[in-house]
N, C-alpha and C positions, 0 to 999 in steps of 0.2 A: 109472772108477765112483766113485772117492772125487772128481771135479772134481762130478760131476754131482749127486754127496749135498749138497756147499754149494750147488752152486747152488738146491736144489730149500730146503735151510734158508733160503738169502737168500730164497728168493720168500716162503716164510711167516713172515720175521721182516719182510717187508714188508708183508706181508697184517695180521699181529698189530696193527702200529704204525698200521697204515691204519685197521685197526678200534679203537685204542684215541684215534685224532688228535682234536684240537678241535672239529674240522667233522661227521664221522664220527659220534663221542659227541654231540654238538650232534642231529643229526639221529635217531640212534637215542634220544635224548630226548625230540624232539619227536614223530615218529611213536607212541610209549607214550603222551604226552601226549595225542593226537588218540583214541587207544583208548582209553586212560580215561575223558575227556571223551563220548563215544560210548557209551561205557558207562556211566555216572552221567545223562546224556540219557534212555537207555535205560530204566535202573532209574525216573528220576523220572518219565515218562513212563506207564509200565506199572504202580508199586506204590506212588506217592504222588500224583500227580495223577488216578490213578485208580483211588486206595484204597476208596470207597465202590463201583466197580463188586468189586470182591471182597469186601466186606462185607456184600453182599445178595447176590451169586453164588448162594445156596440159599436166601434168604431166600422165606420163605412169605406172600406178599402180600395184603393184604386191604382191595379199597375199602366203606367206608359209604357212605353220602346224609345228607344234614344230615335231611332229613326220615323216614329209614329210621326206623320203629318200634323194633326190638329191633335197638340197637348200644351200641357202648360210646362211643360219640357224647353228650354233652350240654351244650346252649345256656344260656348263662345267661340270665337276668334282660333283662339289659340289650339284648339282640339280637332284636327282634321281625323272623318270619322275611314278607317278601314277595313272591308268587309264588317265581324261582329266585333270590330275593338275601336276605342280611340287611342289616336295619337298625336302628344303634346308638340305641337309645331312651335308656340309663344309660350313663354313660362306665364309672361304677365297677364293673359287672356285663354290660360285653359282651368275654363271653369262649366259648372252646368247650373242655370238658374231653376227655379222653381216658384213658380206667379199661381197662388191658388187663390180660390173666392175666402176660402174659410182658415182658419189657423191650424197650421201643422201640429201637431206632438210628433208625432215620430214619422222615420222614412225609411227602407227597407232597398240596401242600394241590389240589386240584380246585377251576377255577374256571371262570368262562366271563365272556369281552370286555363292563366296562360303561362307559359314555360318563364321561368324567374321572376315570377309578381305574386310572393309571398303578402306582404307587406309592402301596400299603397298609402302613403302621408296625402292627408286632405285636410282643408280647414274647415268650418263652417260660418260661415256670413249671416245675417239676417238683416231684411230693411223693413225699417217700420211704417204704416200706414203711412204717419203725415209729412215723410219727409225719401229723400232719393238715397242717403248715405248707409255705407254697409255696413254694419257694426261685427269685425273680426274678431273670432275666437282664437287659441292654442290649436295646433296642431292636433291633429288625430290618425289613426292609419287602420286599412280594414285590410283585411285577405280575400281575394276570391274564393278561396276554395275553403273557408269555415264559415256556415251562415250567421254564427254567432255575432260575428266581427261587421258584419253587414246591417245591422240596425244602426240607427240616426236619433238621438233624442237631442230635438229642437226645443223641447219645452212647452210649445202654445200657446207662443205671444206673437206669432206672426206668421203671415201670410206666404211670405216671399222671402226665399232660401235661395243662396249663393254656396256651392262648392265647388271651392277653388281648388285644385289637384299641385303640389307644392315638390313634385319628380321634376329633373331634367328634362333637357329637350329632346325629345326621340324617345321618351318610356312609353310606355305601353299602358294603357286606361282601361281592361277588358271589362267595360262596363255594357250593360245592353241596357239596361232601364232601370226605373226605380216605381217602387209602390209607395204611394201616402197613402199615411195613416195605416198603417197595415195590422192585422189582429197578433198580438204574441200571445206563444203560446205559454202555458205555466206549468214551470217546470222544476224540482226540486233535484240538488246536485247531494251525492252519496259526501264529498269531501267536505262541503261546505259542512253538511249535518254531522260527520264526526268533530270538526273542529267545534262545533256549536256542542257538541258530547264531550269532548275534554274540557272545555271553559267551565261547562257546568258544575260535571265532577272534582274539578279544581275548586270549581270555589263553595259548591257543597259540602265533600272532604277536608276543608283548607281555609272552610270561613275563619274569622275571630273567635266564634263560641262552639268552634269542634269538636267534640270528644275526641277526638285523637293528640289534644292539647292535655288531655288527662290520663292519657296510655304512657308509659316510660316502657322504653326498651325491657327494662329488669320485669315488668309486671307482663308482659307478653312472651307467651311459648316462641320457641325456636322452629318452630311451624306457623304456628299463625304470622311470623316476622316474613320468612319464605314465602308466601301469601302475597301480603302485602308489598313486599319491595319488589316481588319478582314480577307484578300484578302493571305497577309505575315502570322498569325496567320494560315488560312487554309494550307496551303503550309506546316510548320511545323507541325502540326497535323499530317498529311500523312507523315512526315519522319521520327517522332517517332513510326507510327504505323507501318512504314515499315519495319524501323531497328527491333522492336519488332519481327515481321513476318519473317525477315529473319535468327533471330536469332532458329529462331525453338524451342523458348520460352515454349508454351501453354504444348507441351505435356513433355518437357527435365526436367525441375524445379518440379517437381512435384514424390512422393515418397518416398522410403527410398532406401539405397543400402552398400555396405560395406564402411566404412570410414579408415580413417587413424588408423595404430594400432590394428587394430581388431574392433574399434567403428561402431556403425549403425548410419550414416548418413542421417536425413531425411529434407525433403525439406517442410515439411507439417505441421512445428512447430505451422507455426500460426493456424493450422486447429485444433491441437492438444489444442490452450488454448481456442477456440473458445468453443468445447466439455467440456473442462473443466467447463468455464463459467456457458454452460448453462445446466452443472448437477450439480450446483451451491456450486461449492468452487476453489481456487484460485491454487493447486498443479496440475499436470499434471494426467491424467490418463495412466501413462505408469507405464509398470512392472520394480519394480526396485530390482536388481541379490544383492541376498544377500551378496556376496562376494564385488559389492562394497558400500551395508551398514558399512560393517566391517573394511572396511579400515581404516588405521590410519591417512592418511592426503589421500582424492580421488580426490584432484586437484592436485595432481603427474602424470602426466602424463608418464612418461614411470612407473612406478609401477603400472597403471591404464589400461596401454594396454596389459603389461604382464599380468593379469587375465584376460583379453578381450581377445585377442588370446588364450588363453587357456579354451574359451568357456563362458567366465561373457558375458550377452547380456548389456552393455554397452552403451548410447544414446550420439553423439557427439556435443560438443555447446548446452547442456542445463545448466540451471542452477541446481545445487544440492545442496539444504541444509535442514538439519535436515533431514536428508533419504526421501528427496521427491525431484521429478523433475519440477522445474520452467522454464519457459518462462520468459528471460531476457529484449526481446523486449517490445517495447511501445504496453499497451495494447488497446488502439484508436484507432490504424487500424481493431485488432480482433473485438471491438463494432463495426467500421463503414462498415466493409466490411463481413467480416467469421461466424460471430455469423450470421445476417438476412440473408448470403446464406444457411448456415446448416438450420438453421428453415425456408426455403424454398425451398431447395432441398432436404436435408437428406445429401446432397454429400459435399466433400472439395473442398474449391475452390481452383483453380490453382494458386497461389502467380501473375503470370503473369499478370494473368488481375488484381488484384489491384494493382500492381508497373503501369500499363501502365492508369488506369483510373487518377492514381493522377499524372503520364508524363502530360496528355492529358487533364488534367484539370488547373496544374501548368501553360503548354504552353499559355493556355487563360490568367489565371491572368496575365502571366507575359505581355504581349500584355498589358493589364489593368495597371498593373503598373508602365509600362514605358512611357505612355502615360501621365500617371497623372502626375510621376517626370517630365516630358518634361514642361509640363502645371504651375506646382509649383516651377522649380529649374532652368527653361533652356533657360530663357529670350527670349521666344518668335523662341524657333528653327525653323528647316526648316525641313519638310516631311520628305526629303533624309537622315536626320540626327538623326532624330525618329526612321526613319527604319532600321539606321543601329546600334541603338541603341538597339532592337529589336531582329536581329540578333548577336549582342554580345551577350545576357542575354540569349539565345538559348542555340547559340555553348559555350558559357563558364561555364555553370552552371553544368555542366557534367552530366545531364541528359541522354545524348547517352549512357552513360554507363549503366544507371538503366535499363534503355528500353531495352539495349542487354543482359543481364545479371539480368531478375527480378527473385532471387530467394529470399527467405524469409531474407536473407540479407539486401538487397534493399527495403523491405516495408516499413517499419519506416524512413528513409530516404528520397524516392521518397511523405510518407505523409509528410515529417514533408518541405519539399521543398514548396511542394504543401499548406500548410496552411501559411508555412512564407508569400511567394509571395499575397496569398490571403489575410490574415491578412493584410500586409502592404498599398494593393492597398483598402481596405474598411477602413483605416487610410486617407488615399487622399481622396478620394470619400467625406469622411465626413466633407473637409473642402472646398468644393468646393464654398461652400457662408461664404466669411470672416467675418460676422457679427453672422453667428451661425454657431455651430455643430451638424451636425446630427448625434442626438442620434443611430439610428439602424446601420448606417454604423461604429460610435466609437464604439458600443457593436462588431459587426459583426468581427470588425477588431480584439478587444482582446480577442475576444473568439477562433479566428480562430489559432492566435500565443500563447496563454495559452495551447491551442493542444498538442505543440508541445513537452511538458514536457511530456507528455502520448507517444508519435511515438518518435523522438528522441532527448533526452534532452538537448545537445549542441545548437538548434538551439531557444531555450527560451533565449537565449541571445538578438534575436530581438528584443526583448521587449523593448530594451534600445536604436530602435530607435525612441521611442516616445519622447523621449527627444528633438531632433530636427527640428520631425514633426509639433508637438503641442508647440516649445516652445513661434513661437510669436502669437498663441490661447491664454499661459499664460502671456508673458510679455505684449504684443502689444495690442493686441483686448482684451483682456481679457475673453473671451469666454471660458475657463475652469479654476475650483477651483477658483470662484467666486463666487457672490449672484446669476446673471444674467445666469453664466453654471450648476447650481447644476445640473442639467437631465442630460446634458452630460456626467459633471464629474462622475455622480454617472453610468452611462453606462459604460464608459471605464474604470472604476476599477473595477467596479462586477463583471465581468468574468474571473478575476484570482480567486477569492476565489470559484467561482461558480466551475470551472475546479481544482484549484490547490488543493483544501479538500480531492474532491474523491481519486484521485490518491494518495494524502501523504497516507491517510488514505490504500490503496491499499497496496501501500508498509506495512505499518506499519505493516497489518495482514498477510502480508509473511514473511518478513524478520527482525519485530518489531525495523525499523528505517524508519522516514518517508523519508526521500533520500536516503534511500539503494534500487536501482533499481535491483539489484542482478547480473551487470555484474560481481563483482569480484567472484562470485561462479561459472561463467563457465568451464565447464569441456570440456577445449579445447588443443591447443599444447603444453599449456606452465601455470605454475601456476600464476593464478592471483592474489591469497590472498597474496602470496611472493613474488610478483612483486616492485620492486621496483628500476629502474632506475635512474642514475645523470641528474638532471636537462642538463648537457652539452653534453649529449651523444644525447642529440636529435637534436642536431646544423645539426648533417648531414643529416638528417631522412629533416630536414627543408629546407636544400638546396636540395634533391631529388623531396619534392613536388613543389619545386617553380622553378631551377633552371637548374633539370635534363636534359642535352640534349636528343634530341631523336637520336634511331637508324635507320638510312635512308640505305637500298638495293636497289640496283640496279633492281629487280625483285619481278616481286606479290609474296607477297600483298604490297612491298617497305618501311613496318613499321614494325619492330622485337622488342623483348625486350630491355630493355635496364639493363645493370648491375649494382647493388643496393648491392654492399659491404660496410659493416659496422664491426669495431672493436667491438664495445661492440654489444653483441646480441639484436634485435629485431626481433620481427616478421615481415617476409616481405611478399610481395604478389607480383607477376608481374604484372609489369608498363611499357607505352610506352615514357615516358620525364616526367619532372615535367609541371606544368601550363604553362609556359611561352614560355613553347614547343605548349604544345596541342595549347593553343588560347593566341600567339602570341602577341593581340592586347590588351592585357592587361600591356605587356609595355606602354600603353599609361596614365598611373596611375603618370608616373614621370614629365609626365609636370603639376602636381599640384601647384607647384609654381605660374602657371599660373593667379589661380584662386583671385581673389583681397582681398586683406586683408576685406575690405570695399565696401558694395553698394553704387554707388553713391548716389542714392535716400536718403539713409539712414542717408548720412554725410550731404546733406542739410537739413532734413527736422529734426537735433536734436538739441537742442539749451539745453547743460547740465549746470543744476542747482545743487549748493551746498547740496539742499534740497534732491536730485530726482536722485544724480549723479548714486545709484547703479542701479538704474532702468536703464534710461537712457545708462549703459552701456550693460546691460541685453540687453535691444533693439538693440543695435551696434552691436551684434555679427553678425561676417559671418554668418549664415546657411547652405550655401553649405559649407561651406571649416569644420563647426562643423560634419556633415550629414558624409562628406569625412571618417573623420578622426576616427570617431567612427564605421564607417563601417569595415575599416581597421583595428582597435584595435579589433573589434569583428571579426573576418577573422582570425585574425592573433592570438590572444586568443585558438581559437576552434583551429588554426592548431598545436601548439603548446601541447596542450593537446591530441586531438588525436595520435600524434606522439608519447609520452612518456607513454601514458595506451595503445594504442593500436597499436603501429609501425605504419610501411607501406602499406600502402594497396590503388590499385589507385580510388577503390568505396568512401573514405573519400573527396576526390577533391570535393564531392557536401556540404559536411559539412561548407566548409569555401569560396567557389566555389562564392555561389548566392551573397555573400556579396562584392568581389571582381568586382563582374558584377555590380551593383550597382554603386559602386564606379568609375569603370569605366565609366558610363555611366552620373553621375556628371558632372566629366571631360571631356569627349565627350561635353556635352552641351554648355560650357564653354570657351572648345579652339575653338569651330566654332565661338563665338560670335566675340573671343579674333581674332583670322585669320580673317575673314571678316570686322571686323574694321581697322585693320594693313594691309594687302596686298592679292590679290589673289592669288599670285602665295603660298601664305604659305595655302591657303585654298584649292587649289588644290593639293599640296604637301599632304599634312594631306589625301584629300580620295584619293590619289593612296595609301599611304602609310596603309592606310586600307582598301581598297578593299584588297590589296596585302596581306592581315594580316588573312583576313577572309575568302576567297579564299585557303590559306593556312591551317587554321585550317580547315575550311570543310573537304576538299582533306585527310590531315591527319589523323582525327578523319573516315575519312570515313576509310581506308586502315588500321585501326589501330582493324575496327571490327574483320578483319579477319586474325591476328595478330597470329601465330601458338604459343602455349604453352599458351596465355592469359586462364584467367578464362573464362567458355563460349566460348573456342577455336571453330570455325564454320569448320574448318574441321573435327573434330573429333565428335559435336553435329549434322553441317546438311551439311554433304561433296557435297550435290546435287547442295544447294547453290554457297558452294567455290568454286568451278570446273568450275561454269556456269560464275562465277566474273574471273577467274582465266583464261580462255578460252582467256576474252576479248584481254590476252596478249600474248597469243602466239604466236606473230612474235616477241616477245622479246627471246632472249638468254640466 
């Protein structure tokens, strides 16, 4: 009997210990966190994003026609009635007043579709009962064709409202009536749920106490690694495809339209290049206006615009040299995408498809590259750390801009980004067996890197990363540039000649110089042939690229354009802030001093002798630190070069941010090792900061997609998508 009692007590103790064990405790915490997150999602969906439904559940809605004789609506003298429309005749008096006995919470504008009236700007003013003064708010917009845009949140504190229309004189306002205090339906958005689901998964699986930080790469089978990293890759593939769909880019970034200064702006420049190549010549098949040919300086934008506005046909952003049009954009994407598509279909390939393909392929190689970097330079990092690195790479690379505005400008950048991450991935894969270099992977790596010269030449600097990647192969294992490494050495060097020589000849036959890519002959908004800004004037642009604070506002879309003043003229394009604002996790680079100057294993194994001291020093170099410094030098050089040559543009972030992403990942791998070795609190603090920075970056970049007046402004290109998301925040005043 006593033995039975003791046996039962032992079983109970084991259950209690198991219950309070770290694994069980973490599992219970995770389950509790899942329940809390799902509960928060339910609350947000039901009572926050659908707050207008509850506010208007018992509303007594009333609809009044503009033409109704007895109604609380009065039309200002600046609006004249013409059929079912209102025409602005006087901008100062273009308003509709609403005077009610009770306070108004919401309005719904009743309208009909009218040509060229996608977005109508207006302001809302309220008048308190105690006075006659109108208190006017900021500008708003609505679209007659989109129901989501027609609801107006008044707030329920006033009974007198004025809608003032701010369009130009003669503009049509197709409003037929107004519904006061309408009942707003309950609505669940699939996109909103997916975003919430992504954030929930992120917080649950990468929270500070997640078990994924206790599972290291070496303890997980290759099969499980493929499943885990495949899932995060699929998520980002869906995100970038969704961003491209959201922008309606497949139908927008095509064809030709009137451009600046009377020029013709064409989004089909790559198809023009493909047609020229298929016809057997390097100049484009575009008609050259005689007035352009006869100009003393055709690169003078002011003089060129003068003749263009007087009827001359001049194409904008094409290279013009010796009386012919050329494309200064890299030829490789044309050969890879546009020539085969035209051969197969006889039609032009929309650039959005080429950009999207590059973005999706780059996303896959980004995961491969991150995993390989973690294996070679990560001191056996945790699964959670590698997942963080993949997320950082995707959010920090600037790929969101490329996917959202996939014009022909983004084709060479997206292609080069794809080739760069692919090339680096192949190089690292070639080293998985330390005793021998895989000639195939080495060849493919250099082949991809070399193709950058025919896409976005700035990316060719990534070839310098061969130094830290193959450093130990040259100086330690002697598997390259040695007798036993002849074959892989030839494999890694030969693509440079195979790619560079044809591209150099391509430049020579067009412009007479193997290093002349034709960008200086661009018919753009300034004379690039004579533009030479002092180097110190680049410093403000470097600040804007890196540290410009963002402009956050209190209503949708929450992110607005920043002010970018320059004392010395530079071409400036709209932006939402510097990269440390868009991707604050780049600040992790400041922890570089945590990377030790030497690896302990190397310190213990090296015995420096007089006759081989140089080799020993080379073997003892910290590859991680060398790798990181080269990345920062490459990124800094490209940043300064872009700023000096082309000024400031949001899309140029991709040129150098890929290098900062890899540098950040290397520092992340090392800081995880350091913090785990020093204190658990530091590890948790680091993870909390990473979670906060990644969440902020994701939300900031999401709302930046809807920023008004950015390139590819969604409210102009696809107002239905813009207002569908804006309606999520109807509860905000």
